[in-house]
BAKOL-837587 format. One record per residue (C-alpha): residue number from 0; x, y, z; residue in one letter. Coordinates in steps of 0.5 Angstrom, whole numbers, plus 2048, in hexadecimal, padded with zeros to 3 digits. Example, Ala and Ser with C-alpha at 12.3 -4.5 7.8 and 13.67 -1.06 7.14 Angstrom:
% BAKOL-837587
- 0  819  7F7  810  A
- 1  81B  7FE  80E  S
This chain:
% BAKOL-837587
- 0  7F5  818  7F0  M
- 1  7F4  818  7F8  N
- 2  7F6  812  7FC  I
- 3  7F3  811  803  R
- 4  7F5  80C  808  I
- 5  7EE  809  80B  E
- 6  7F1  805  811  N
- 7  7F0  809  817  K
- 8  7F5  807  81B  S
- 9  7FA  808  816  S
- 10  7F7  80F  816  E
- 11  7F8  810  81D  T
- 12  7FF  80E  81E  R
- 13  801  812  818  S
- 14  7FE  818  81A  T
- 15  801  817  821  K
- 16  808  816  81D  I
- 17  807  81D  819  G
- 18  805  821  81E  T
- 19  80B  81F  823  S
- 20  811  820  81E  I
- 21  816  824  822  P
- 22  819  828  81C  L
- 23  81E  82D  81D  D
- 24  81C  832  818  I
- 25  822  837  819  K
- 26  827  832  818  S
- 27  823  82F  812  A
- 28  823  836  80F  E
- 29  82A  837  810  E
- 30  82C  831  80D  H
- 31  828  833  807  L
- 32  82B  83A  806  M
- 33  832  837  807  R
- 34  831  832  801  F
- 35  82E  838  7FD  L
- 36  834  83C  7FD  K
- 37  838  836  7FA  I
- 38  839  835  7F3  D
- 39  838  82E  7F0  G
- 40  836  82F  7E9  V
- 41  835  828  7E6  T
- 42  83B  824  7E5  G
- 43  83F  829  7EA  E
- 44  83C  826  7F1  E
- 45  842  825  7F5  A
- 46  841  82B  7F9  D
- 47  83A  82A  7FB  I
- 48  83B  823  7FC  A
- 49  841  825  801  A
- 50  83C  82A  804  A
- 51  837  825  805  V
- 52  83C  820  808  S
- 53  83E  825  80D  D
- 54  837  826  80F  E
- 55  836  81F  810  L
- 56  83C  81E  814  I
- 57  83A  824  819  K
- 58  833  821  81A  V
- 59  836  81B  81C  G
- 60  837  816  816  V
- 61  83D  812  817  P
- 62  842  814  812  A
- 63  843  80C  810  D
- 64  83C  80C  80E  A
- 65  83D  811  809  I
- 66  83F  80F  802  R
- 67  83F  810  7FB  F
- 68  83E  80B  7F5  D
- 69  842  80B  7EE  T
- 70  83C  80E  7E9  V
- 71  840  813  7E7  H
- 72  845  80E  7E4  E
- 73  83F  80C  7E0  R
- 74  83B  812  7DE  I
- 75  83D  814  7D7  P
- 76  83E  81B  7D9  L
- 77  843  81E  7DD  A
- 78  841  81E  7E4  T
- 79  845  820  7EA  Q
- 80  842  81B  7EF  T
- 81  83E  815  7F0  G
- 82  837  814  7F4  N
- 83  838  816  7FC  L
- 84  835  810  800  I
- 85  834  80F  807  V
- 86  831  809  80B  D
- 87  82E  809  811  L
- 88  82C  803  816  P
- 89  825  802  818  G
- 90  823  804  81F  T
- 91  81E  7FF  81E  R
- 92  81C  7F9  81A  P
- 93  819  7FA  813  G
- 94  81B  7FA  80B  P
- 95  820  7FF  809  R
- 96  81E  806  806  L
- 97  821  80A  801  L
- 98  821  812  801  F
- 99  824  815  7FB  S
- 100  825  81C  7F8  T
- 101  82A  81F  7F3  H
- 102  830  823  7F5  L
- 103  830  827  7EE  D
- 104  82D  82E  7EC  T
- 105  82C  830  7E5  V
- 106  831  835  7E2  P
- 107  82D  83B  7E3  L
- 108  82E  83A  7EA  C
- 109  835  83C  7EA  A
- 110  837  841  7EE  G
- 111  830  842  7F2  A
- 112  830  847  7F8  K
- 113  82A  844  7FC  P
- 114  827  849  801  R
- 115  821  848  805  R
- 116  81A  84C  804  E
- 117  815  84B  809  G
- 118  813  843  808  D
- 119  817  843  802  H
- 120  81E  842  800  I
- 121  820  845  7F9  V
- 122  826  847  7F5  S
- 123  828  84E  7F3  D
- 124  824  84D  7EC  G
- 125  82A  84C  7E8  T
- 126  82B  844  7E9  T
- 127  826  83F  7EB  A
- 128  826  83D  7F2  L
- 129  828  835  7F2  G
- 130  822  833  7F7  G
- 131  822  82E  7F1  D
- 132  825  82A  7F5  N
- 133  828  82D  7FB  R
- 134  821  82C  7FE  T
- 135  822  825  7FE  G
- 136  829  825  800  C
- 137  827  829  807  A
- 138  821  825  808  V
- 139  825  81E  808  L
- 140  82A  821  80D  V
- 141  824  824  811  S
- 142  821  81D  811  L
- 143  828  81A  814  V
- 144  829  820  819  E
- 145  822  81F  81B  T
- 146  822  817  81C  L
- 147  829  817  820  L
- 148  828  81D  824  K
- 149  821  81A  827  H
- 150  822  813  826  N
- 151  81C  812  822  L
- 152  81B  80A  820  P
- 153  81C  809  819  H
- 154  81E  803  814  P
- 155  825  803  811  P
- 156  825  809  80C  I
- 157  82A  80A  806  T
- 158  82A  811  804  L
- 159  82C  812  7FC  L
- 160  82F  819  7F9  F
- 161  82F  818  7F2  T
- 162  834  81C  7ED  V
- 163  832  81F  7E6  R
- 164  82A  81E  7E7  E
- 165  829  824  7E3  E
- 166  82D  822  7DD  S
- 167  82A  81B  7DC  G
- 168  829  818  7E2  L
- 169  830  815  7E2  H
- 170  831  814  7E9  G
- 171  82B  810  7EA  A
- 172  82C  80C  7E3  R
- 173  833  80A  7E4  E
- 174  831  808  7EC  L
- 175  833  801  7EE  D
- 176  82D  7FE  7F1  P
- 177  831  7FA  7F6  A
- 178  833  801  7F9  D
- 179  82C  802  7FC  L
- 180  82D  7FC  801  N
- 181  826  7F9  7FF  G
- 182  822  7FF  800  A
- 183  81B  7FD  7FF  V
- 184  818  804  7FD  M
- 185  81A  80B  7FC  G
- 186  818  812  7FD  F
- 187  81B  817  7F9  N
- 188  81B  81E  7FB  V
- 189  81A  823  7F4  D
- 190  814  827  7F4  G
- 191  80F  82C  7F6  K
- 192  80A  82A  7FB  L
- 193  80B  825  801  A
- 194  804  822  800  S
- 195  805  821  7F8  D
- 196  808  81A  7F7  L
- 197  80B  819  7F0  I
- 198  80A  811  7EF  I
- 199  80B  811  7E7  G
- 200  80F  814  7E2  A
- 201  810  814  7DA  V
- 202  816  811  7D7  G
- 203  81A  815  7D2  Q
- 204  81E  813  7CC  E
- 205  823  818  7C9  N
- 206  824  819  7C2  W
- 207  829  81C  7BD  S
- 208  82B  81D  7B6  V
- 209  831  820  7B2  E
- 210  82F  822  7AB  I
- 211  835  823  7A7  K
- 212  834  827  7A0  G
- 213  838  82B  79B  K
- 214  83A  832  79B  A
- 215  83A  836  795  S
- 216  839  83E  794  H
- 217  832  840  796  A
- 218  832  846  791  G
- 219  836  843  78B  V
- 220  834  83B  78B  A
- 221  82F  839  791  P
- 222  82D  834  78C  E
- 223  833  830  78D  K
- 224  833  830  794  G
- 225  82F  82B  799  I
- 226  82C  830  79F  S
- 227  82C  82C  7A5  A
- 228  828  831  7A8  T
- 229  823  830  7A3  L
- 230  823  829  7A4  V
- 231  822  82A  7AC  A
- 232  81D  82F  7AB  S
- 233  818  82A  7A6  I
- 234  819  825  7AB  A
- 235  817  829  7B1  I
- 236  811  82B  7AE  A
- 237  80F  824  7AB  D
- 238  810  822  7B2  A
- 239  80B  827  7B5  H
- 240  806  826  7AF  R
- 241  806  81E  7B1  E
- 242  805  820  7B8  G
- 243  80B  81E  7BB  W
- 244  80E  825  7BD  F
- 245  80C  828  7C4  G
- 246  806  824  7C7  K
- 247  805  81E  7C4  V
- 248  7FE  81A  7C4  E
- 249  7FD  814  7C0  K
- 250  7F8  80E  7C0  P
- 251  7FE  80A  7C3  D
- 252  801  80E  7C8  G
- 253  802  815  7CA  H
- 254  808  819  7CC  G
- 255  80D  820  7CB  T
- 256  813  821  7C6  S
- 257  817  827  7C5  N
- 258  81D  829  7C1  V
- 259  822  82C  7C6  G
- 260  828  82E  7C3  I
- 261  829  830  7BB  F
- 262  830  832  7BA  G
- 263  836  831  7B6  G
- 264  83D  82E  7B7  K
- 265  841  82E  7BE  G
- 266  83B  831  7C1  G
- 267  83B  837  7BC  K
- 268  835  83A  7B8  A
- 269  833  836  7B2  A
- 270  836  839  7AC  G
- 271  83C  83E  7AB  D
- 272  839  844  7A7  A
- 273  833  846  7A3  T
- 274  836  845  79D  N
- 275  838  83E  79E  V
- 276  833  838  79D  V
- 277  833  835  7A4  T
- 278  837  82E  7A4  D
- 279  836  82C  7AB  Y
- 280  830  82C  7B0  V
- 281  830  828  7B7  S
- 282  829  827  7BA  I
- 283  828  824  7C1  V
- 284  821  822  7C4  G
- 285  81D  81E  7C8  E
- 286  817  81A  7C9  A
- 287  813  818  7CF  R
- 288  80D  814  7D1  S
- 289  80A  810  7D7  P
- 290  80B  80A  7D2  D
- 291  812  80A  7D0  V
- 292  811  806  7CA  A
- 293  80D  80C  7C8  F
- 294  812  810  7C9  A
- 295  816  80C  7C4  T
- 296  811  80D  7BF  R
- 297  811  814  7C0  I
- 298  818  814  7BE  A
- 299  817  80F  7B8  V
- 300  812  815  7B6  G
- 301  818  81A  7B6  F
- 302  81C  815  7B2  R
- 303  817  814  7AD  E
- 304  817  81B  7AC  A
- 305  81E  81C  7AB  F
- 306  81E  817  7A6  T
- 307  819  81A  7A2  K
- 308  81C  820  7A2  A
- 309  823  81D  7A0  Q
- 310  820  81B  79A  A
- 311  81C  821  798  E
- 312  822  826  798  V
- 313  827  825  792  R
- 314  82D  829  78E  D
- 315  82D  829  787  T
- 316  830  822  786  S
- 317  82B  81F  78A  G
- 318  82F  81E  791  E
- 319  82C  81E  798  T
- 320  82F  820  79E  A
- 321  832  81B  7A3  E
- 322  82D  81A  7A9  V
- 323  82F  816  7AF  V
- 324  829  815  7B4  F
- 325  82A  812  7BB  T
- 326  826  811  7C1  S
- 327  827  80E  7C8  T
- 328  823  80C  7CE  P
- 329  824  811  7D3  S
- 330  820  80F  7D9  Y
- 331  81A  80A  7DA  P
- 332  813  80C  7DC  S
- 333  810  809  7E2  F
- 334  809  809  7E6  N
- 335  808  807  7ED  L
- 336  802  803  7EF  D
- 337  7FE  808  7F4  A
- 338  7FD  802  7F9  D
- 339  805  800  7F8  S
- 340  808  800  7FF  P
- 341  80C  807  7FE  A
- 342  806  80B  7FB  V
- 343  802  809  801  L
- 344  808  80A  806  R
- 345  809  811  803  A
- 346  801  812  803  S
- 347  801  810  80B  Q
- 348  807  815  80C  A
- 349  804  81B  809  V
- 350  7FD  81A  80D  Q
- 351  801  81A  813  S
- 352  803  821  812  L
- 353  7FC  823  811  G
- 354  7FC  823  80A  L
- 355  7F8  820  804  T
- 356  7FD  81C  7FF  P
- 357  7FC  81C  7F8  A
- 358  800  818  7F3  T
- 359  802  81B  7EC  H
- 360  806  818  7E6  F
- 361  80B  81C  7E4  S
- 362  80D  81F  7DC  N
- 363  814  81F  7DE  G
- 364  819  81A  7E0  G
- 365  81C  819  7E7  L
- 366  821  815  7EB  D
- 367  81B  811  7ED  A
- 368  81A  80E  7E6  N
- 369  821  80B  7E6  W
- 370  820  809  7EE  L
- 371  81A  805  7EC  V
- 372  81E  802  7E6  K
- 373  823  800  7EB  H
- 374  81D  7FC  7EF  G
- 375  81C  801  7F4  V
- 376  815  804  7F4  P
- 377  816  80B  7F5  T
- 378  811  811  7F7  V
- 379  813  818  7F5  T
- 380  811  81D  7FB  I
- 381  812  825  7FB  G
- 382  815  82A  7FF  A
- 383  813  831  7FD  G
- 384  817  832  7F6  Q
- 385  813  837  7F2  Y
- 386  815  83A  7EB  E
- 387  81B  835  7EA  I
- 388  820  836  7E5  H
- 389  81E  83E  7E4  T
- 390  821  844  7E7  I
- 391  81A  845  7EB  K
- 392  81B  83E  7EF  E
- 393  81A  83E  7F6  Y
- 394  819  83A  7FC  V
- 395  813  83A  800  D
- 396  816  839  807  L
- 397  80F  836  80B  P
- 398  80F  831  805  E
- 399  816  830  806  F
- 400  815  82E  80D  C
- 401  80F  82A  80B  Q
- 402  813  826  807  G
- 403  818  825  80D  C
- 404  812  822  811  R
- 405  810  81E  80C  L
- 406  817  81B  80B  A
- 407  817  819  813  V
- 408  810  817  812  A
- 409  812  812  80D  L
- 410  818  80F  811  A
- 411  814  80E  817  T
- 412  80D  80B  815  L
- 413  80C  804  818  D
């Protein structure tokens, strides 16, 4: 869906803004390259947070405007630091704007060695690069640098650099909305193209199941055992037959699901030996849908499949395995109206760069899912991330610079 602003006076004003953005490309690329060299896998963001703080101070942000919240004390996983938050006073009246991104990368980025190849930054091919989301960190620093260096007029701005986005959107989820100081709309940097505006995303429900069977000698008396592997296999096959596995299309909704982890005790393999009936299996999966209630329904479909499988597998005395199935909402879905103020502002800013805005709905979760839930309508924009979460990942530098310009345009529009 493309959005066009019909007000000609607005088009003229925004185009003028876009063509006059004084971005220091060399400096922006240096910020990005510095951040790409710093490890900061999810949960271990202290070093990259310190580097971003240092760069912000170097470009003119007062140290007392930089703070950390306490989400790491509430996140149920070990996390080194809280979210990094920066408050900038406005140089003109207007409602406060939020610009956000996340500090962490996926574990595959650990030890990345970035290098430039033409208009791309790539890794050495043994790790992912970390453009997701070092591009966002560099965009926000470049935004502030441009505003301060050139005294560009802007309303009050809050910057938010979240932790543990890649492992469950935890930094945004556990955020205290009061720390955003009343921001009325947000712009989250976490994508590929500056012209692509993500205005909605699916919600997710996580589920897990423990199957406690009974061991026996698989060669001498397999009938005396209760195979947890067999219970799990029957359940997963049944979920597939009933249309709950993979792409889910039902009369009352649609979504996706996956069985992500199939293991045993303590993260080890399920089973101890080929001649022992497996007595324990642990499975972790997910369900996603634009309708969070339907994501729950998908999880229920898996629950029902495991209940049926439990009854089907018995030992010679008629006993069944113990099956404990749990499901928990992970993040809510959202979908902003195309004519909402945040979407219209983003569209106008994209047009100011001479680009055509296009809105999209994401099948993956974003910090924006929780920011919207916290009361800040948030559009996600891109800044050159390609092939993320793979060893082929790269950053397209011209597109990264467009993301930087877009952030400035968003901050300076009347």
